C-alpha positions as CSV (number, residue, x, y, z in Angstrom):
1,X,0.0,0.2,0.0
2,X,1.2,3.2,-1.0
3,X,1.2,6.2,1.5
4,X,0.1,9.7,0.2
5,X,2.4,12.4,0.8
6,X,0.6,15.4,1.9
7,X,2.0,18.8,0.6
8,X,2.1,21.4,3.2
9,X,1.5,24.6,2.0
10,X,2.1,28.0,3.9
11,X,1.2,31.7,3.3
12,X,2.1,34.7,5.0
13,X,-0.5,37.5,6.0
14,X,-0.1,40.8,7.9
15,X,-0.6,40.4,11.7
16,X,-3.6,42.8,11.4
17,X,-5.2,40.5,8.9
18,X,-4.6,37.5,11.1
19,X,-6.3,39.1,13.8
20,X,-9.3,40.1,11.8
21,X,-9.6,36.6,10.7
22,X,-9.4,35.4,14.4
23,X,-12.3,37.9,15.1
24,X,-14.3,36.6,12.4
25,X,-14.0,33.0,13.4
26,X,-15.0,34.1,17.2
27,X,-18.2,35.7,15.8
28,X,-19.1,32.6,13.6
29,X,-18.6,30.3,16.6
30,X,-20.6,32.6,18.8
31,X,-24.2,31.1,18.8
32,X,-25.8,34.1,20.7
33,X,-24.4,36.6,18.2
34,X,-25.3,34.6,15.2
35,X,-28.8,34.0,16.2
36,X,-29.2,37.8,16.6
37,X,-27.6,38.5,13.3
38,X,-29.9,36.1,11.9
39,X,-33.1,37.9,13.5
40,X,-31.8,41.2,12.3
41,X,-31.6,39.9,8.8
42,X,-35.3,38.9,9.1
43,X,-36.2,42.3,10.6
44,X,-34.7,44.0,7.7
45,X,-36.3,41.5,5.3
46,X,-39.7,42.2,6.7
47,X,-39.2,46.1,7.0
48,X,-39.0,46.1,10.6
49,X,-36.6,49.0,10.5
50,X,-36.5,52.6,11.2
51,X,-34.1,55.5,10.2
52,X,-31.3,56.0,12.5
53,X,-32.3,59.6,13.2
54,X,-35.6,58.5,14.5
55,X,-33.9,55.9,16.8
56,X,-31.5,58.3,18.2
57,X,-34.2,60.7,18.9
58,X,-36.0,58.1,20.9
59,X,-32.9,57.5,23.0
60,X,-32.9,61.4,24.1
């Protein structure tokens, strides 16, 4: 039986890009955040939105 040799590939990216990728992975792994993002997408889809100015006025 022949064994397959797996080629190891490496890439170099700036540290800031690595940190951004880590943050993205953390977000995607966070069930609470992902559920709220899905809910907000549904709110937008169904027109349950208001202008930012109106929202900010409510906060005053």
